[in-house]
C-alpha positions in Angstrom: -1.8 -22.8 6.2 -4.4 -23.6 3.6 -4.7 -20.7 1.2 -8.3 -21.7 0.4 -9.1 -20.5 4.0 -7.7 -17.0 3.5 -10.4 -14.3 3.4 -10.5 -11.5 0.8 -9.3 -9.2 3.5 -6.2 -11.4 4.0 -5.5 -11.5 0.3 -5.7 -7.7 0.4 -3.1 -7.7 3.1 -0.8 -9.6 0.6 -1.6 -7.1 -2.2 -0.9 -4.2 0.1 2.3 -5.8 1.2 3.5 -6.3 -2.4 2.5 -2.8 -3.5 5.6 -1.0 -2.2 7.8 -3.5 -4.2 5.8 -2.7 -7.3 6.4 1.1 -6.8 10.2 0.5 -6.4 10.1 -1.5 -9.6 8.3 1.3 -11.4 11.0 3.7 -10.2 13.9 1.5 -11.2 12.5 0.2 -14.5 14.8 1.2 -17.3 17.1 3.3 -15.1 18.6 1.0 -12.6 21.9 -0.3 -13.8 24.1 -3.3 -12.8 26.4 -1.1 -10.7 23.6 0.7 -8.9 22.9 -2.4 -6.8 26.1 -1.7 -4.8 24.5 1.4 -3.3 20.8 1.4 -4.1 19.9 4.0 -1.5 22.4 6.4 -2.8 20.9 5.8 -6.3 17.5 6.4 -5.0 18.6 9.6 -3.3 19.7 11.1 -6.6 16.3 10.6 -8.3 14.1 13.4 -9.5 10.6 13.8 -11.1 8.3 10.8 -11.3 11.0 8.3 -10.3 11.6 10.1 -7.0 7.9 10.3 -6.4 7.6 6.5 -7.1 10.3 5.9 -4.5 8.5 8.2 -2.0 5.3 6.1 -2.7 7.4 3.0 -2.0 8.4 4.3 1.4 4.9 5.4 2.2 3.5 2.0 1.3 5.7 0.4 3.9 4.9 3.1 6.5 1.1 2.5 6.2 1.3 -1.2 6.0 1.5 -2.1 9.7 -1.7 -0.3 10.6 -3.6 -2.0 7.8 -2.3 -5.5 8.8 -3.1 -4.8 12.4 -6.6 -3.5 11.6 -7.5 -6.6 9.5 -6.2 -9.0 12.1 -8.0 -7.2 14.9 -11.2 -7.1 12.9 -11.0 -10.8 12.3 -10.3 -11.5 16.0 -13.3 -9.5 17.0 -15.6 -11.4 14.6 -16.3 -8.7 12.1 -18.9 -9.4 9.5 -16.8 -10.9 6.8 -18.5 -9.2 3.8 -18.1 -5.8 5.4 -14.5 -6.4 6.3 -13.7 -7.7 2.9 -15.3 -4.7 1.2 -13.4 -2.3 3.4 -10.1 -4.1 2.7 -10.7 -4.0 -1.0 -11.6 -0.3 -0.8 -8.3 0.3 1.2 -6.2 -1.4 -1.5 -8.0 0.4 -4.3 -7.4 3.8 -2.5 -3.7 2.9 -2.1 -3.4 2.1 -5.8 -5.0 5.4 -6.5 -2.6 7.0 -4.1 0.4 5.5 -5.9 -0.9 6.6 -9.3 -1.6 10.1 -8.1 1.8 10.3 -6.4 3.8 9.1 -9.5 1.8 11.5 -11.7 2.5 14.5 -9.4 -1.1 15.1 -8.5 -0.6 16.2 -4.9 -4.1 17.2 -4.0 -5.6 14.0 -5.3 -2.8 12.0 -3.7 -3.5 13.6 -0.3 -7.2 12.9 -0.7 -6.6 9.2 -1.6 -4.3 9.0 1.4 -6.8 10.4 3.8 -9.6 8.2 2.5 -7.5 5.1 2.8 -6.7 6.1 6.4 -10.3 6.6 7.2 -11.2 3.2 5.6 -8.4 1.7 7.7 -9.8 3.2 10.8 -13.2 1.8 9.8 -11.6 -1.7 9.5 -10.3 -1.4 13.0 -13.7 -0.8 14.4 -15.8 -3.0 12.1 -15.7 -5.9 14.6 -18.7 -6.7 16.7 
């Protein structure tokens, strides 16, 4: 595959796929010790506060990813206008970044709003094809 042929929407898929790893890193930074790697899920289950919320955002990132990937691929297959698809994909990623930020900071209402908007944008991606 030639990366120069990847659309902005496909690059957004990569960013969205890496985002859950970033949230796990945020949760672990400065608190994950050498011995914790023997049972990382046990370690994660003992978290509280913003670290626990970062791990919850990590899980949600993986839960929402298949729909986004599928919507982008389907939109490409149906010949969606590339500019519109790219704009929606960027909007999705930005909303997911906002979701993560609100989640970690404990802003539940804003988090839910960002989640809902990202879901609606993802649905729009699915139907943007001609």
